[in-house]
C-alpha angles and dihedrals in degrees: 000000000000119000116247112253134199114254092248115020112214094005113097118194122234113275126238120251116287111264120245115250134185115261111263088224089070093057117078118213091242093055096048111111127229119259129208134200124189124189116193105191136174092272109015143039111213134173138179128195114197146158127222115266114181109295091343136043135245119228113228100174138005144181134199129174135163103233099163091217092170096052108137093004093121091058102038106023088227139092107252125235091244092051091048092050093050091048096048090051089054092046090053088060089050091050091052091051092049091050094045091051092043092231114185102169113061144144117206118185142174124204142190102344092054092041091056103035116097088220095044095111092045088051091054090054091049091051091053092048095049102035106019090236119131111208125190121218100224127208123245093255093058090046090053093045093052091049090053093050093049091055097049095102090060096057112114123231090236094052114116100161117039129189115191114195123190111187107196134175096262105017143016122223122204124187123183114202128189112213099171093112093051123088110248094244091051099049099096093046091048089058091046088059089066090077089107093053139285093290088070087070088083099051111134097217096084145002110313131221115208121221104219094185142327135197139187111212110199091225123096134157093285101039094044091050091051091052091062103031091119094062106095101189109087098212094043092050090050093051093047092050093050096049092043091054092049090053088061091059093063094105096046103110098221089052089070096050132080106275114249120245110187122053093009122139134175119203113197122196120185144090087264094058094045091047091051089049092051090050091049090052092046092232116180089197125026113257116187092196090061096042106041108085095010113146120219134182126230089249093054092050092046090054092054091050091050089051090052090052092048090052093056122204094300093051093047090052089056095047108103092204091062099040130199095276094051098038098084090051105037097089095049088050091047089050090056091047092049091050091053093049090048088058097039113020110194145171091209110065106146117206114225121198089192138076144144095350093055090044091053092049092050091047094051094045094045091050090052093047095236097125114091111217117223095029127101 
């Protein structure tokens, strides 16, 4: 199972000309339309509906449901009837929310499970017939690019080397970005300008961030768990998953180099990372405001993972911070996280409670010129 690679690692092609957009000053806040972004992943169906608000956006409605679309995909290569039924039921709810909010501008995407399933395209047609929603199956590079854009606000001014990690249900995207040529105050905005794709990193109209390398490993929390379902011992299964994931990083260029020490930051976006953060904080009830942007050290993350292992499956099921939906997947996610920290130990892992949906919203709004730079 070879990771998907860019056509030319480390070499980014020249970007097209920047599209013309209407001046934000001509658009009043009241006239600005609502935007929607839907992410149909291997495990979850999630949607945000938002309106522009200065340089950011304000969420007005949302939806999240564990649909387990990729259940059994490793064994059969197909999306099962039960998974399809669950997912279409969830998408009907999304369609109702879009209609109720009168959303006209939207981006609806599906990722790894639909990319890999032999009946993925047929499933997309069935979704459109039964819900009226047209979803695009996006490629790994666009998935990685959207994850990077969503995490831009969390990038520190002292960060010179940035690793963005998006642990999904069916795949994990890693993007390494060199920010040494960007002024500290401009680093977050330089990453935001990647909303049109990684080639935009070489635009000459502003400070540029350089993509050193990126990779899409076809192992996420669901697919990695399914690979080792036959291993009964909890600790042994965890160790095997972690080492197996690291083996799949062998062709990632920064994996072969001496890990950086100063000015290095990892931003992790996934349910795994936010769950580990909630456990570290000892939250009795999940609080996004306390989790999003939290910085953790490798040692703090390792302690949480050791606690998970000590709990065993029964203890993890009872832990309110993990939850019943996340419990079957938390150890495969923790195995991926441990492998990454074994390669790049850090005291600056930033937790991002954000991902593809936020990236899609930023991309749509930036393309329409409705985000006002310099305002929060």
